[in-house]
N, C-alpha and C positions, 0 to 999 in steps of 0.2 A: 346443525351440522348434519350434514351430508356423512352416509354408512361410512364411503372412502375416507374421508376426514378422520371419520372417530375412530376406525382403524389404525388411521397412523398416528393421531397421537396416545394409543395404546402401546402403540412399537416402539415412539420415541422417551419409553421408560428405560429401555436398553441403553441409549446411550445417557442416558440420564443418574445412573449406576456408574456406569463409566467414570462419567464427569467428579463425582463425588469421592470416586473411588481414588482419582489420581491428588483430587484435592485433599483428603485426606492421608496420603503418604505419598509426598509428593516426591521425595528423594531416592525413593526405591522405583518411582513410576520409571522416575528419569534415568537410573541404572537399568531398568530393564529396557530400554530404550535403545541407551546406546553398544549392552552385549548384544541386543538382536541385533542390530548393523553391524557389529565385528564381527560375529557368526558368519551372518550372511556374505561378507564381503570380503572372507576369508583367502576364497581361493581366486581373488581377482590379482589384476598385475598388482594395484595399493595393496592388497592387501598383503600380499606375498615379501615387496619392497618393505613393510613394516613389520613384518611379522606377525600380524594379527591371530595366527592359531595360539600365540602364547600370549595372548593378553585376556586376563581373566578377571581387570577390576580398571575401575575408573581411573586410580592413581596409573597403571599402567599406560593406560591407552595415552595421556597427561603428557608422561614421560617419553613417551617413542614416538609421537606423531607430530611435528610443530603445525605453527598457525600457517594459513591457506588465504591469499587475493587469487582474484580470478586469474589474472595472467600465469601464476605457476600452475594452474592447473588447463587451462584453456589446451595445450596442447594435447591432453589425456584426452578431450572434449570432442576435439577436432574428428580425433581419431575413432571415438563413436561413432559422431554424425559420418563418418564415412564406410559403417559396417562392423567394424572392430567387436569382438566381444570380450566379454571377463575383462576390462579396461578399469573404472573406476567400480564397476556394479556387474553382478553373474551377467552372464548369455548377451542378446543383442538389447538395445535398447532404442526404439523407433522415433519416441517424442520427446522432442526440446523445446523450451521455451525459450521465445526470443525476446530480450530485453535491450533496450538499451540503457535503460536507467538514468541518473540522474549525477552520476561524478564521473562519468566517463559518453565522450560522443560514438565509441565506438559501440556496436552489440556486445552483449554477453548469450553464450546459449548455455541452458540450464535443461541436463538430464532427466527427464522425468520416464521413469520406470514404473512399469503399471504395481508394483510394490507402494510407491509413491504415490503414483494418482490414486488409490482403493487407501492405501493408511493413512496418509496425508492429507491431500485434497478434500478428496470425497468424504472421509472420515471427520475432521475439524468439520465441515460444509455439516452434515448431519449433525455434528455437535450443536453445532449453533443451534440451528433450526429447533432441536431439542429442548436447549433452555428456553427459546422464545416458548414454546407452546409450555413450558415449564412454566413461564412468567404469567401467559396469558391462557390460560387454559379453554376460553369462547374462540380461539383463532379459528380462522376455517379456509386457510389456504389452499384446502385442494378440492374445496367449492369451486374454485376459480381457476384462472391461469396465471401462470409468473412470467417475470421479462428477465433473462439473463443479458444482459447488455455484453457481449463478447468481442475480443476482436478479431481477427482473421488466422490459418495457417495455410500452410502450402506443403505440397508435398512431390515439386516439380522443380527441386535443385538439383540440375545436372551434375555438383560436384557431391554432393551428397543422395545418392540414390538408393530410395524407401523410405529414407527419413519423412519426417511430418515436423515441421519446424512450423512456430510461430507464437501469438503472444499464450500466454497463459492459460488464461480465461477460454479459450477457442478449444486447446488444446485440452481441456478441462471437457470443456462442454462436449466435446466429438466426443469423448470417451466414456459420458453417461448412459444410462442404460435406457433402453426405446422407452420403457414403463415412465422413468421420469420425464424423458421428452417430450410423450403425448400430454403431459400437463405446462409447457411450453410455446409460447408463442413469438415471436413467427416460427415459422419453419427453419430448420438448422441451414437449408439452401440461402435463405437470406439472412439469418441471424450471423454465419458466416463472414458473408462478403468482404473483399478486400477494400473494397471504395466506402470508408465510413461516412461518406456524406450521402452517399445515396443508401446505403444501409440503414443510415436514420430516419430517411425519407420512406424509404420501404418500411420498418419498423412501426412509423406515425401514420400512414395508410391505412395496416391491416390491422393494427389494435386500437383502434380507434372504439370499437364499437365490441370490444370481448371485454369480460368480466376480469380487470387485472386486479389480483389482490396483491401482488407481492413483485419487486423491482428489487434487483441485483447488479452495481456496476459503479463507476466513478460519478463522483458529482458532477462533475467537467460534462461528460456525454448525458448524462440525465437531463440537465438542463437543459442544453441543447434540444436534445429529444421533446420535452416536455415546452416548449416553445416553437419548434414544429406544430405541436397534436394541439396547443391551445389557438395559433393561426387557423390551422384548418376547421377547427370546429366553433374558433368565436367565444367558444367557455372563458370560463372568469380568472377558473385554477381547476388542478386535475380532477378534485374529487366529481367534479360538474360532468368529467369525462367515463371515469373509475369511479360511482358511487362506495362501491365496496372493497375498498383499497384499504388495507391493512399496513403491510409492514414495507420496508426500504431499508436496502441493507447495503450503507456504503463503504467504498475504502478506496487506496492508492494515493489519496491526496488526504491534506486536513478536512472536516467540516467545517470547523468553524468559522470560515469566512461565507460559507455556502446556508449554514441554520437556519438562519432567518426567513433569507427568500426560502426555502424549500416549508417552512410551518407556512408562509403566506401561500404558497402554492397546495398545501393541502391542511385547511383550515380547519384542524379537527384533532383534538385531544382522542381519537381512536385509530389515529395511522402514528405509526411507533417507528422509530428511528434508530437502527443498529447500525455499530461500526463493526466490519472486519479486521486483520490485519496479515493481510495473503501475498503471496509476492511470485514470483519466479519459482524461488529458492524453496520456501511450501507455505504451508496457513500456521503462523504462530499465536494469535491470538483473536477475541472475541469478544466485545460488548454484553455481559451475561445478566445487567441489572439495566431496566429501561432509565431513561434519563438521567444517565452517570457520561464520565467521560474517561475512564479506565477501562480497561481490557483484560481478562481473565487469560492467563498465559496457560496455554495447552501442552500438557507437559503427556500425554500418551498417544502421539500423531504421526511418531517416526524421527521427534527431531531430539536430538541431546543440544540443552544449552550451557555456554560461559559466557561469561562479560567480564570485561576490562572497560577502565577507563579509558577516555582515548589519549592522555597524554604519557600510560603505558605502551600503550602501541609502538610508538614511536622508542622504544629503550631495547637494546641486545637483545633483554631476557624478558621478554613482558609476563607477566602474571597475571592470571587466567583466577574467575572467584566463579564457584558452582552456585547454586541457588541458596545453601546451608550459609551462604558467607558475603549476600550483597543486602547494602543496605537503602531506606528509603530515599529518596529526595538525593541522589547522587546521579550524575548523567553516566549511563554504561553505554559501550557498542555492545552491540551482539555478536556473538561467534556461533556457529552452527555444526553438528556434524548430522546428518540424513540419512534417510532412506531411499534417496537420489545419487547417492556417490561423492557428496560432499563431507570432507572431513574438516573438523577446526576450521571452519570456513569464514573469513571476515565477512557479516552480510554487508554491513555498511550504516546500518542503521543505525542510531540510538535512540535509548530508552531512558525511563526511569521508573523505581519499584513506587506504587504507590500505596502499596499492602501487602504482610509476606505473608498473611496467612488468610485467603488465598493470595497466593502468586497474581498481584494484578500489576500493569503496569499503564504509561504513558507512553507514546512515541513523542520523539520530542526533534527529530530531524534525521540529517545523514552524516558522517562521519566526514565528508567531506562538502556537504551543502550548509554551509557557515560562515561569516566572513566574521574573524580576527588579523584582520591585514594590521591593526590601531591597538591591538589589547581589547577590542572590547568584547570578544568572546562572544557573538549575538548568531544566537540559533531561531530555528524556524517557529517553534512551539511561540517563542517571546514576539516573534513579529507578528505573528496568525492573530496571536490575543491582543496586542496594541492596536490593529488593525479590526479589531472588533470591536475593541471602545470605542475609537472613533467613526468609526460606522453606527453605532447606537447615540453617541456624541452627535452626528450630523443627519443623522436617521437617512442614512442611503446605504448602498449595498453595494461592495466590491466585488467580482467576477474573477477579477485573475492580476497578479502583483509578481515583479519580481526584482530583486535589488544587486546592485555590484559596490564596491570599493569605487571611492575615486581617490585613484594615486596620488602622491605627494610628489608632483615631477615639476623641475624649474621653475617657474616664478612662483608654484602652489605649494606657499607654505603648510597647509593645514590639507590633511586629509578628510574624507568623509562619506557620504552613501548616494546613492543615485536611485532614485526609486521610480518602476512605470507602475502605475495603476490602471487598469481600467474598468468603470464602476455599470451600473446597471444600466438603470438607466435617468436616475437624476444622480443630476454633479455638484459635485459642495464647491463653494469657493476655496479654489485649489492652495493657496496662501494661507487661507484660517485653516486646512484640512492638514498641511506639511505640519504648522507649526504646533497643533495640537497632536499631532502621531509621533515626532520629535519626542514632545513631554511623555508622552504614554511610553514611550522605550526608556525613557532616561529613569521611569517611576519603575521600569521590570528590570533593569540591567543596570545598577549599579556600575560596571566597568565600563558604561556609556555615555553613563549619566557623569562619570568622573574626566573621562574625554570630553564631553562638553561642558564643561564647566567654567563658565566666561569664555568657552570658544576657543580656549589653549590648545586642544589639538585635533578634535575636529569640528568642522563646520556642519550647521545646521542640514540635515538632508534635502536634497534636490527631488525633488517631483515632478516628475512628465505625467498627464493627462494620455492615454490610449483615447484612441477611436473603438468605439463597439467592434466584435470580430478582430482587435489587433491580434491577440493571440493564437486564434483557431486558424488565424488565415498564417503564421509563424509557426503553428505548428504543421498545418499542413506542406509549407514551402521547404520545409527540413526534414520532411518522412518522420515527422513524431505523431501520427495518427495510427490510435489503437484504442482500447481498453485500459493498456499498462502504459501509457506515454502520459507525461504530467509536466506541466512548467516548473522550471527549478526554481524555487523560493530565491534560494541564497544561494550566492558566490563569490568566493575569493577572487573570483578573474572577471574579467569583465566582457570574456566574449559571448555569453548569452545575452545580454542586457545590449552591447551593441550591436547582435543581429536584429534585437526587437526591435531597436530607435528606430529602424527603417521601417518598420511598418506600421507604426504611431498616427503617424497624419490621414 
């Protein structure tokens, strides 16, 4: 271990102590976060509207401030983007994360004030690195280079003068210190290019001869990068290119369909995969134990959490739960109040708690990314697991998939589900795979099983085989290129599926 890496590992004892503090005192940590946010925002337009100066407790806050979705606050955000000060957060906010999300075809813009960059995204990232070094004391990341696969951002929107707008990964990257950037490859000039295809080509060319030890990004884009590198070098796996590679941090989409592929790309027990749960709205959790599939909820990064069952969301007076009231194995929607000016904001993600001491979660999907047309209540976590089981059974790998309902219309007496799957290289017998996939979903979801019983309510799923590159071509054609963009797995409507069907041949 080099001197710089040694000193760095010693410095990380500070964030390790901070992690232990909120693990041991979770409710106090959360109350402290909320009261600090309220105090800071008291003189903003929003803070004056809800009389933040007279809020002195969590219960006061919950009684005064309503739940909010993006459409209810977007007018405030657009004013901030035009340069207005003291709207949702003190002063002028210059940076905004742009996200098309997976629940709407319109872009969302999320403020990222300096406090949010420093005390949420950057602090949480430091917590993750500290956790990794705590588990792997011989880790030597700073003895080599790192790659952060970021999106892009722009500052030339005429309607928003002075605003820097783009993928959250690019906004955060742009604000990293010069010292941290000195450990990253390639240079910012190339890493923040707007043309993703060109950017990946450049990264592949420029990083082949670098001593890369850490990679951060979405599995979708990592996989494209790896293929480009292996095509250029003629190597059989990534460790032949980067022999000292140690850590891969992934997020944005489920890693379940990618895990076996990545293990083949990095065939060594000395390479470790860690998941991060971060989004435009904040950095919420990360995998704090190697080779587990749940995430430690971060309680000291400028985020105050509430949780609510999806059914409660549709009621006139929805009741939310605090950390001390949640239970394991129940599906909750996440509500956040943050140091970016989001107050009781319905995030759109759903999670379950796997542990309550400390609080660990597993991401199950999106509020609006599910299928429940026929009472089957199918979630992404279920389809991911069903795909994983079938891939093991048929010894194949799935690159991407999407699912939509087949509606009961006209002479169609029964509905069903329609799938599009893009496989890696080997393609199984599609009819046999579809049958096994249908059986796997039934074994994981009793509601689906009941509807499929003797074909009474649902027909067996329909499966289309997509050509290689189908999903990436669709994403490019629909302007979904970027680090935070992802393929929608499930939808209650057929919009995405009908579009992708045009690209499968």
